SEFIZA-3560 file (N, C-alpha, C; in Angstrom, 3 decimals):
REM SEFIZA-3560
<numar><xx>-0.496</xx><yy>-7.571</yy><zz>-28.821</zz><atom>N</atom></numar>
<numar><xx>-0.513</xx><yy>-6.760</yy><zz>-28.391</zz><atom>CA</atom></numar>
<numar><xx>0.335</xx><yy>-6.509</yy><zz>-27.933</zz><atom>C</atom></numar>
<numar><xx>1.686</xx><yy>-7.148</yy><zz>-26.984</zz><atom>N</atom></numar>
<numar><xx>2.335</xx><yy>-7.365</yy><zz>-25.818</zz><atom>CA</atom></numar>
<numar><xx>3.953</xx><yy>-6.805</yy><zz>-26.479</zz><atom>C</atom></numar>
<numar><xx>4.298</xx><yy>-6.226</yy><zz>-25.818</zz><atom>N</atom></numar>
<numar><xx>5.534</xx><yy>-5.137</yy><zz>-26.218</zz><atom>CA</atom></numar>
<numar><xx>7.148</xx><yy>-6.780</yy><zz>-26.152</zz><atom>C</atom></numar>
<numar><xx>7.425</xx><yy>-7.183</yy><zz>-26.875</zz><atom>N</atom></numar>
<numar><xx>8.234</xx><yy>-7.940</yy><zz>-26.380</zz><atom>CA</atom></numar>
<numar><xx>9.396</xx><yy>-7.041</yy><zz>-26.781</zz><atom>C</atom></numar>
<numar><xx>10.498</xx><yy>-6.825</yy><zz>-25.291</zz><atom>N</atom></numar>
<numar><xx>11.584</xx><yy>-6.104</yy><zz>-24.597</zz><atom>CA</atom></numar>
<numar><xx>12.730</xx><yy>-6.176</yy><zz>-25.210</zz><atom>C</atom></numar>
<numar><xx>12.951</xx><yy>-7.718</yy><zz>-25.685</zz><atom>N</atom></numar>
<numar><xx>14.221</xx><yy>-8.162</yy><zz>-25.755</zz><atom>CA</atom></numar>
<numar><xx>14.450</xx><yy>-8.141</yy><zz>-27.415</zz><atom>C</atom></numar>
<numar><xx>13.274</xx><yy>-7.816</yy><zz>-27.910</zz><atom>N</atom></numar>
<numar><xx>13.440</xx><yy>-6.955</yy><zz>-29.100</zz><atom>CA</atom></numar>
<numar><xx>14.047</xx><yy>-5.649</yy><zz>-29.814</zz><atom>C</atom></numar>
<numar><xx>14.009</xx><yy>-5.324</yy><zz>-28.549</zz><atom>N</atom></numar>
<numar><xx>14.148</xx><yy>-3.356</yy><zz>-29.180</zz><atom>CA</atom></numar>
<numar><xx>15.896</xx><yy>-3.090</yy><zz>-29.389</zz><atom>C</atom></numar>
<numar><xx>16.167</xx><yy>-2.793</yy><zz>-30.692</zz><atom>N</atom></numar>
<numar><xx>17.305</xx><yy>-2.460</yy><zz>-31.179</zz><atom>CA</atom></numar>
<numar><xx>17.716</xx><yy>-1.138</yy><zz>-31.395</zz><atom>C</atom></numar>
<numar><xx>16.551</xx><yy>-0.183</yy><zz>-31.525</zz><atom>N</atom></numar>
<numar><xx>16.999</xx><yy>1.084</yy><zz>-32.323</zz><atom>CA</atom></numar>
<numar><xx>16.502</xx><yy>1.831</yy><zz>-31.013</zz><atom>C</atom></numar>
<numar><xx>17.194</xx><yy>2.999</yy><zz>-30.760</zz><atom>N</atom></numar>
<numar><xx>16.307</xx><yy>3.971</yy><zz>-30.100</zz><atom>CA</atom></numar>
<numar><xx>15.147</xx><yy>4.611</yy><zz>-30.260</zz><atom>C</atom></numar>
<numar><xx>14.594</xx><yy>4.579</yy><zz>-31.800</zz><atom>N</atom></numar>
<numar><xx>13.052</xx><yy>4.572</yy><zz>-31.803</zz><atom>CA</atom></numar>
<numar><xx>12.009</xx><yy>3.645</yy><zz>-31.648</zz><atom>C</atom></numar>
<numar><xx>12.573</xx><yy>1.789</yy><zz>-31.662</zz><atom>N</atom></numar>
<numar><xx>11.840</xx><yy>1.154</yy><zz>-31.150</zz><atom>CA</atom></numar>
<numar><xx>11.936</xx><yy>1.128</yy><zz>-29.539</zz><atom>C</atom></numar>
<numar><xx>12.714</xx><yy>2.225</yy><zz>-28.721</zz><atom>N</atom></numar>
<numar><xx>12.498</xx><yy>2.132</yy><zz>-27.602</zz><atom>CA</atom></numar>
<numar><xx>11.694</xx><yy>3.340</yy><zz>-27.063</zz><atom>C</atom></numar>
<numar><xx>11.482</xx><yy>4.775</yy><zz>-27.986</zz><atom>N</atom></numar>
<numar><xx>10.570</xx><yy>5.779</yy><zz>-27.691</zz><atom>CA</atom></numar>
<numar><xx>9.344</xx><yy>5.153</yy><zz>-27.948</zz><atom>C</atom></numar>
<numar><xx>9.072</xx><yy>4.114</yy><zz>-29.250</zz><atom>N</atom></numar>
<numar><xx>7.399</xx><yy>3.524</yy><zz>-28.944</zz><atom>CA</atom></numar>
<numar><xx>6.885</xx><yy>2.808</yy><zz>-27.793</zz><atom>C</atom></numar>
<numar><xx>8.229</xx><yy>2.053</yy><zz>-27.161</zz><atom>N</atom></numar>
<numar><xx>7.709</xx><yy>1.149</yy><zz>-26.476</zz><atom>CA</atom></numar>
<numar><xx>7.508</xx><yy>1.900</yy><zz>-24.968</zz><atom>C</atom></numar>
<numar><xx>8.245</xx><yy>2.926</yy><zz>-24.729</zz><atom>N</atom></numar>
<numar><xx>8.309</xx><yy>4.005</yy><zz>-23.923</zz><atom>CA</atom></numar>
<numar><xx>6.558</xx><yy>4.647</yy><zz>-24.210</zz><atom>C</atom></numar>
<numar><xx>6.328</xx><yy>4.965</yy><zz>-25.571</zz><atom>N</atom></numar>
<numar><xx>4.982</xx><yy>5.972</yy><zz>-25.161</zz><atom>CA</atom></numar>
<numar><xx>4.124</xx><yy>5.152</yy><zz>-25.129</zz><atom>C</atom></numar>
<numar><xx>4.160</xx><yy>3.358</yy><zz>-25.073</zz><atom>N</atom></numar>
<numar><xx>3.025</xx><yy>2.486</yy><zz>-24.858</zz><atom>CA</atom></numar>
<numar><xx>2.920</xx><yy>2.871</yy><zz>-23.942</zz><atom>C</atom></numar>
<numar><xx>4.375</xx><yy>2.612</yy><zz>-23.020</zz><atom>N</atom></numar>
<numar><xx>3.800</xx><yy>2.211</yy><zz>-21.429</zz><atom>CA</atom></numar>
<numar><xx>3.029</xx><yy>3.318</yy><zz>-20.954</zz><atom>C</atom></numar>
<numar><xx>3.638</xx><yy>4.528</yy><zz>-21.506</zz><atom>N</atom></numar>
<numar><xx>3.200</xx><yy>5.778</yy><zz>-20.499</zz><atom>CA</atom></numar>
<numar><xx>1.801</xx><yy>6.001</yy><zz>-20.937</zz><atom>C</atom></numar>
<numar><xx>1.220</xx><yy>5.861</yy><zz>-22.135</zz><atom>N</atom></numar>
<numar><xx>-0.242</xx><yy>5.409</yy><zz>-22.566</zz><atom>CA</atom></numar>
<numar><xx>-1.134</xx><yy>4.407</yy><zz>-21.747</zz><atom>C</atom></numar>
<numar><xx>-0.058</xx><yy>3.702</yy><zz>-21.759</zz><atom>N</atom></numar>
<numar><xx>-0.990</xx><yy>2.041</yy><zz>-20.406</zz><atom>CA</atom></numar>
<numar><xx>-1.098</xx><yy>2.232</yy><zz>-19.232</zz><atom>C</atom></numar>
<numar><xx>-0.102</xx><yy>3.703</yy><zz>-18.768</zz><atom>N</atom></numar>
<numar><xx>-0.117</xx><yy>3.403</yy><zz>-17.221</zz><atom>CA</atom></numar>
<numar><xx>-0.918</xx><yy>4.730</yy><zz>-17.409</zz><atom>C</atom></numar>
<numar><xx>-1.062</xx><yy>6.070</yy><zz>-18.102</zz><atom>N</atom></numar>
<numar><xx>-2.012</xx><yy>6.475</yy><zz>-17.897</zz><atom>CA</atom></numar>
<numar><xx>-3.412</xx><yy>6.220</yy><zz>-18.142</zz><atom>C</atom></numar>
<numar><xx>-3.833</xx><yy>5.600</yy><zz>-18.695</zz><atom>N</atom></numar>
<numar><xx>-5.419</xx><yy>4.537</yy><zz>-18.578</zz><atom>CA</atom></numar>
<numar><xx>-4.911</xx><yy>4.272</yy><zz>-16.876</zz><atom>C</atom></numar>
<numar><xx>-4.741</xx><yy>3.254</yy><zz>-16.942</zz><atom>N</atom></numar>
<numar><xx>-4.753</xx><yy>2.598</yy><zz>-15.576</zz><atom>CA</atom></numar>
<numar><xx>-4.809</xx><yy>3.825</yy><zz>-14.472</zz><atom>C</atom></numar>
<numar><xx>-3.979</xx><yy>4.439</yy><zz>-14.647</zz><atom>N</atom></numar>
<numar><xx>-4.077</xx><yy>5.916</yy><zz>-13.533</zz><atom>CA</atom></numar>
<numar><xx>-5.511</xx><yy>6.066</yy><zz>-13.694</zz><atom>C</atom></numar>
<numar><xx>-5.782</xx><yy>6.604</yy><zz>-14.580</zz><atom>N</atom></numar>
<numar><xx>-7.415</xx><yy>7.519</yy><zz>-14.914</zz><atom>CA</atom></numar>
<numar><xx>-8.227</xx><yy>6.268</yy><zz>-14.271</zz><atom>C</atom></numar>
<numar><xx>-8.523</xx><yy>4.802</yy><zz>-14.564</zz><atom>N</atom></numar>
<numar><xx>-9.308</xx><yy>3.995</yy><zz>-13.824</zz><atom>CA</atom></numar>
<numar><xx>-8.943</xx><yy>4.032</yy><zz>-12.470</zz><atom>C</atom></numar>
<numar><xx>-8.266</xx><yy>4.202</yy><zz>-12.134</zz><atom>N</atom></numar>
<numar><xx>-8.456</xx><yy>4.416</yy><zz>-10.800</zz><atom>CA</atom></numar>
<numar><xx>-8.708</xx><yy>4.852</yy><zz>-10.305</zz><atom>C</atom></numar>
<numar><xx>-8.181</xx><yy>6.287</yy><zz>-10.232</zz><atom>N</atom></numar>
<numar><xx>-8.813</xx><yy>7.607</yy><zz>-9.776</zz><atom>CA</atom></numar>
<numar><xx>-10.318</xx><yy>7.593</yy><zz>-9.902</zz><atom>C</atom></numar>
<numar><xx>-11.193</xx><yy>6.831</yy><zz>-11.123</zz><atom>N</atom></numar>
<numar><xx>-12.456</xx><yy>6.838</yy><zz>-11.455</zz><atom>CA</atom></numar>
<numar><xx>-12.976</xx><yy>5.290</yy><zz>-10.001</zz><atom>C</atom></numar>
<numar><xx>-12.039</xx><yy>4.503</yy><zz>-9.415</zz><atom>N</atom></numar>
<numar><xx>-12.581</xx><yy>3.799</yy><zz>-8.624</zz><atom>CA</atom></numar>
<numar><xx>-12.461</xx><yy>3.951</yy><zz>-7.379</zz><atom>C</atom></numar>
<numar><xx>-11.480</xx><yy>5.369</yy><zz>-7.354</zz><atom>N</atom></numar>
<numar><xx>-11.367</xx><yy>5.646</yy><zz>-5.724</zz><atom>CA</atom></numar>
<numar><xx>-12.460</xx><yy>6.840</yy><zz>-5.657</zz><atom>C</atom></numar>
<numar><xx>-12.982</xx><yy>7.598</yy><zz>-6.724</zz><atom>N</atom></numar>
<numar><xx>-13.719</xx><yy>8.496</yy><zz>-6.438</zz><atom>CA</atom></numar>
<numar><xx>-15.084</xx><yy>7.411</yy><zz>-6.119</zz><atom>C</atom></numar>
<numar><xx>-15.515</xx><yy>6.459</yy><zz>-6.700</zz><atom>N</atom></numar>
<numar><xx>-16.801</xx><yy>5.591</yy><zz>-6.815</zz><atom>CA</atom></numar>
<numar><xx>-16.923</xx><yy>4.906</yy><zz>-5.215</zz><atom>C</atom></numar>
<numar><xx>-15.607</xx><yy>4.693</yy><zz>-4.847</zz><atom>N</atom></numar>
<numar><xx>-15.699</xx><yy>4.004</yy><zz>-3.582</zz><atom>CA</atom></numar>
<numar><xx>-15.481</xx><yy>5.308</yy><zz>-2.340</zz><atom>C</atom></numar>
<numar><xx>-15.233</xx><yy>6.454</yy><zz>-2.496</zz><atom>N</atom></numar>
<numar><xx>-15.683</xx><yy>7.415</yy><zz>-1.695</zz><atom>CA</atom></numar>
<numar><xx>-16.769</xx><yy>7.843</yy><zz>-1.637</zz><atom>C</atom></numar>
<numar><xx>-17.905</xx><yy>7.486</yy><zz>-2.798</zz><atom>N</atom></numar>
<numar><xx>-19.100</xx><yy>7.609</yy><zz>-2.642</zz><atom>CA</atom></numar>
<numar><xx>-19.951</xx><yy>7.010</yy><zz>-1.932</zz><atom>C</atom></numar>
<numar><xx>-19.497</xx><yy>5.610</yy><zz>-1.838</zz><atom>N</atom></numar>
<numar><xx>-20.027</xx><yy>4.229</yy><zz>-1.528</zz><atom>CA</atom></numar>
<numar><xx>-19.720</xx><yy>4.558</yy><zz>0.208</zz><atom>C</atom></numar>
<numar><xx>-18.455</xx><yy>4.846</yy><zz>1.322</zz><atom>N</atom></numar>
<numar><xx>-18.411</xx><yy>5.417</yy><zz>1.822</zz><atom>CA</atom></numar>
<numar><xx>-17.992</xx><yy>6.185</yy><zz>2.274</zz><atom>C</atom></numar>
<numar><xx>-19.658</xx><yy>6.663</yy><zz>2.775</zz><atom>N</atom></numar>
<numar><xx>-19.041</xx><yy>8.208</yy><zz>3.540</zz><atom>CA</atom></numar>
<numar><xx>-20.031</xx><yy>7.949</yy><zz>5.271</zz><atom>C</atom></numar>
<numar><xx>-18.834</xx><yy>9.431</yy><zz>5.642</zz><atom>N</atom></numar>
<numar><xx>-19.168</xx><yy>8.797</yy><zz>7.209</zz><atom>CA</atom></numar>
<numar><xx>-20.831</xx><yy>8.240</yy><zz>7.476</zz><atom>C</atom></numar>
<numar><xx>-21.986</xx><yy>8.967</yy><zz>7.255</zz><atom>N</atom></numar>
<numar><xx>-23.039</xx><yy>8.765</yy><zz>7.341</zz><atom>CA</atom></numar>
<numar><xx>-23.611</xx><yy>7.093</yy><zz>6.839</zz><atom>C</atom></numar>
<numar><xx>-22.976</xx><yy>6.874</yy><zz>5.773</zz><atom>N</atom></numar>
<numar><xx>-22.674</xx><yy>5.478</yy><zz>5.397</zz><atom>CA</atom></numar>
<numar><xx>-22.613</xx><yy>4.308</yy><zz>6.388</zz><atom>C</atom></numar>
<numar><xx>-21.032</xx><yy>4.662</yy><zz>7.006</zz><atom>N</atom></numar>
<numar><xx>-20.315</xx><yy>3.855</yy><zz>7.597</zz><atom>CA</atom></numar>
<numar><xx>-21.057</xx><yy>3.554</yy><zz>8.903</zz><atom>C</atom></numar>
<numar><xx>-21.530</xx><yy>4.631</yy><zz>9.719</zz><atom>N</atom></numar>
<numar><xx>-21.906</xx><yy>4.779</yy><zz>10.824</zz><atom>CA</atom></numar>
<numar><xx>-23.241</xx><yy>3.949</yy><zz>10.546</zz><atom>C</atom></numar>
<numar><xx>-24.447</xx><yy>4.220</yy><zz>9.714</zz><atom>N</atom></numar>
<numar><xx>-25.307</xx><yy>3.653</yy><zz>9.663</zz><atom>CA</atom></numar>
<numar><xx>-25.131</xx><yy>1.847</yy><zz>9.470</zz><atom>C</atom></numar>
<numar><xx>-24.015</xx><yy>1.587</yy><zz>8.369</zz><atom>N</atom></numar>
<numar><xx>-23.877</xx><yy>0.425</yy><zz>8.718</zz><atom>CA</atom></numar>
<numar><xx>-23.303</xx><yy>-0.425</yy><zz>9.822</zz><atom>C</atom></numar>
<numar><xx>-22.784</xx><yy>0.227</yy><zz>10.533</zz><atom>N</atom></numar>
<numar><xx>-22.070</xx><yy>-0.031</yy><zz>11.384</zz><atom>CA</atom></numar>
<numar><xx>-23.337</xx><yy>-0.948</yy><zz>13.003</zz><atom>C</atom></numar>
<numar><xx>-24.266</xx><yy>0.309</yy><zz>12.639</zz><atom>N</atom></numar>
<numar><xx>-25.579</xx><yy>0.644</yy><zz>14.094</zz><atom>CA</atom></numar>
<numar><xx>-26.069</xx><yy>-0.740</yy><zz>13.132</zz><atom>C</atom></numar>
<numar><xx>-26.776</xx><yy>-0.745</yy><zz>11.781</zz><atom>N</atom></numar>
<numar><xx>-27.473</xx><yy>-2.163</yy><zz>11.473</zz><atom>CA</atom></numar>
<numar><xx>-26.820</xx><yy>-2.884</yy><zz>12.210</zz><atom>C</atom></numar>
<numar><xx>-25.321</xx><yy>-3.405</yy><zz>11.815</zz><atom>N</atom></numar>
<numar><xx>-24.691</xx><yy>-5.012</yy><zz>11.912</zz><atom>CA</atom></numar>
<numar><xx>-25.018</xx><yy>-4.817</yy><zz>13.117</zz><atom>C</atom></numar>
<numar><xx>-24.366</xx><yy>-4.284</yy><zz>14.014</zz><atom>N</atom></numar>
<numar><xx>-24.549</xx><yy>-4.150</yy><zz>15.960</zz><atom>CA</atom></numar>
<numar><xx>-25.747</xx><yy>-4.318</yy><zz>16.227</zz><atom>C</atom></numar>
<numar><xx>-26.806</xx><yy>-3.865</yy><zz>15.773</zz><atom>N</atom></numar>
<numar><xx>-28.572</xx><yy>-3.947</yy><zz>16.443</zz><atom>CA</atom></numar>
<numar><xx>-29.618</xx><yy>-4.622</yy><zz>16.072</zz><atom>C</atom></numar>
<numar><xx>-28.307</xx><yy>-5.647</yy><zz>14.897</zz><atom>N</atom></numar>
<numar><xx>-29.769</xx><yy>-6.937</yy><zz>13.931</zz><atom>CA</atom></numar>
<numar><xx>-30.155</xx><yy>-8.036</yy><zz>15.215</zz><atom>C</atom></numar>
<numar><xx>-29.514</xx><yy>-7.872</yy><zz>16.002</zz><atom>N</atom></numar>
<numar><xx>-30.085</xx><yy>-9.089</yy><zz>16.925</zz><atom>CA</atom></numar>
<numar><xx>-30.984</xx><yy>-8.419</yy><zz>17.999</zz><atom>C</atom></numar>
<numar><xx>-30.949</xx><yy>-6.980</yy><zz>18.033</zz><atom>N</atom></numar>
<numar><xx>-32.105</xx><yy>-6.684</yy><zz>18.665</zz><atom>CA</atom></numar>
<numar><xx>-33.439</xx><yy>-6.494</yy><zz>18.838</zz><atom>C</atom></numar>
<numar><xx>-34.399</xx><yy>-7.416</yy><zz>19.686</zz><atom>N</atom></numar>
<numar><xx>-36.023</xx><yy>-6.654</yy><zz>19.300</zz><atom>CA</atom></numar>
<numar><xx>-36.300</xx><yy>-5.314</yy><zz>19.230</zz><atom>C</atom></numar>
<numar><xx>-36.882</xx><yy>-4.442</yy><zz>18.049</zz><atom>N</atom></numar>
<numar><xx>-36.996</xx><yy>-3.384</yy><zz>18.878</zz><atom>CA</atom></numar>
<numar><xx>-38.447</xx><yy>-3.095</yy><zz>19.014</zz><atom>C</atom></numar>
<numar><xx>-39.009</xx><yy>-4.284</yy><zz>18.927</zz><atom>N</atom></numar>
<numar><xx>-40.980</xx><yy>-4.616</yy><zz>19.451</zz><atom>CA</atom></numar>
<numar><xx>-40.300</xx><yy>-4.960</yy><zz>21.032</zz><atom>C</atom></numar>
<numar><xx>-40.074</xx><yy>-5.030</yy><zz>21.149</zz><atom>N</atom></numar>
<numar><xx>-39.884</xx><yy>-5.165</yy><zz>22.416</zz><atom>CA</atom></numar>
<numar><xx>-39.184</xx><yy>-3.960</yy><zz>23.339</zz><atom>C</atom></numar>
<numar><xx>-38.680</xx><yy>-2.698</yy><zz>23.040</zz><atom>N</atom></numar>
<numar><xx>-37.859</xx><yy>-1.701</yy><zz>22.963</zz><atom>CA</atom></numar>
<numar><xx>-39.259</xx><yy>-0.823</yy><zz>22.925</zz><atom>C</atom></numar>
<numar><xx>-40.047</xx><yy>-1.083</yy><zz>21.975</zz><atom>N</atom></numar>
<numar><xx>-40.957</xx><yy>-0.513</yy><zz>22.020</zz><atom>CA</atom></numar>
<numar><xx>-42.413</xx><yy>-0.801</yy><zz>23.433</zz><atom>C</atom></numar>
<numar><xx>-41.672</xx><yy>-2.443</yy><zz>23.424</zz><atom>N</atom></numar>
<numar><xx>-43.839</xx><yy>-2.563</yy><zz>24.044</zz><atom>CA</atom></numar>
<numar><xx>-42.826</xx><yy>-2.067</yy><zz>25.633</zz><atom>C</atom></numar>
<numar><xx>-41.941</xx><yy>-1.727</yy><zz>25.985</zz><atom>N</atom></numar>
<numar><xx>-40.824</xx><yy>-1.732</yy><zz>27.436</zz><atom>CA</atom></numar>
<numar><xx>-41.730</xx><yy>-0.119</yy><zz>27.592</zz><atom>C</atom></numar>
<numar><xx>-40.951</xx><yy>0.408</yy><zz>26.639</zz><atom>N</atom></numar>
<numar><xx>-41.517</xx><yy>2.168</yy><zz>26.611</zz><atom>CA</atom></numar>
<numar><xx>-42.482</xx><yy>2.373</yy><zz>26.958</zz><atom>C</atom></numar>
<numar><xx>-43.755</xx><yy>1.663</yy><zz>25.742</zz><atom>N</atom></numar>
<numar><xx>-45.089</xx><yy>2.079</yy><zz>26.374</zz><atom>CA</atom></numar>
<numar><xx>-45.153</xx><yy>1.617</yy><zz>28.016</zz><atom>C</atom></numar>
<numar><xx>-45.149</xx><yy>0.118</yy><zz>27.940</zz><atom>N</atom></numar>
<numar><xx>-45.336</xx><yy>0.108</yy><zz>29.686</zz><atom>CA</atom></numar>
<numar><xx>-44.493</xx><yy>0.995</yy><zz>30.592</zz><atom>C</atom></numar>
<numar><xx>-43.438</xx><yy>2.010</yy><zz>30.781</zz><atom>N</atom></numar>
<numar><xx>-43.209</xx><yy>2.551</yy><zz>31.527</zz><atom>CA</atom></numar>
<numar><xx>-43.493</xx><yy>4.043</yy><zz>31.226</zz><atom>C</atom></numar>
<numar><xx>-44.174</xx><yy>3.977</yy><zz>30.033</zz><atom>N</atom></numar>
<numar><xx>-44.956</xx><yy>5.661</yy><zz>30.097</zz><atom>CA</atom></numar>
<numar><xx>-46.154</xx><yy>5.412</yy><zz>30.496</zz><atom>C</atom></numar>
<numar><xx>-46.616</xx><yy>3.952</yy><zz>30.575</zz><atom>N</atom></numar>
<numar><xx>-48.395</xx><yy>4.061</yy><zz>31.014</zz><atom>CA</atom></numar>
<numar><xx>-47.897</xx><yy>3.989</yy><zz>33.063</zz><atom>C</atom></numar>
<numar><xx>-46.577</xx><yy>3.396</yy><zz>33.223</zz><atom>N</atom></numar>
<numar><xx>-46.442</xx><yy>3.224</yy><zz>34.740</zz><atom>CA</atom></numar>
<numar><xx>-46.623</xx><yy>5.109</yy><zz>34.879</zz><atom>C</atom></numar>
<numar><xx>-45.788</xx><yy>5.425</yy><zz>34.503</zz><atom>N</atom></numar>
<numar><xx>-45.360</xx><yy>6.672</yy><zz>34.834</zz><atom>CA</atom></numar>
<numar><xx>-46.612</xx><yy>8.175</yy><zz>34.612</zz><atom>C</atom></numar>
<numar><xx>-47.552</xx><yy>7.753</yy><zz>33.732</zz><atom>N</atom></numar>
<numar><xx>-49.201</xx><yy>8.464</yy><zz>33.967</zz><atom>CA</atom></numar>
<numar><xx>-50.316</xx><yy>8.636</yy><zz>35.038</zz><atom>C</atom></numar>
<numar><xx>-49.839</xx><yy>6.653</yy><zz>34.975</zz><atom>N</atom></numar>
<numar><xx>-50.929</xx><yy>7.039</yy><zz>36.288</zz><atom>CA</atom></numar>
<numar><xx>-50.314</xx><yy>6.410</yy><zz>38.084</zz><atom>C</atom></numar>
<numar><xx>-49.045</xx><yy>6.899</yy><zz>38.067</zz><atom>N</atom></numar>
<numar><xx>-48.166</xx><yy>7.245</yy><zz>38.883</zz><atom>CA</atom></numar>
<numar><xx>-49.017</xx><yy>9.033</yy><zz>39.120</zz><atom>C</atom></numar>
<numar><xx>-48.939</xx><yy>9.301</yy><zz>38.483</zz><atom>N</atom></numar>
<numar><xx>-49.469</xx><yy>11.218</yy><zz>38.089</zz><atom>CA</atom></numar>
<numar><xx>-51.029</xx><yy>11.375</yy><zz>38.535</zz><atom>C</atom></numar>
<numar><xx>-51.331</xx><yy>9.933</yy><zz>38.538</zz><atom>N</atom></numar>
<numar><xx>-53.013</xx><yy>10.343</yy><zz>38.714</zz><atom>CA</atom></numar>
<numar><xx>-53.521</xx><yy>10.210</yy><zz>40.308</zz><atom>C</atom></numar>
//
């Protein structure tokens, strides 16, 4: 399927090779556009922030934070009485 460019001897052969190259380049360009659109759909600002937050906080114990919030709220409520 590949063209051997050393064997091009005529203008018609050159035109055929150029048309084939343009077709291949156009096809690759369309594939690249589709890939870029797919990447843009994946990497939205919301997705980037969510992923960053998830990676940054995966070692934080949310149960500990929730327990401390409950304790703090209890202390505030008992002080008012």
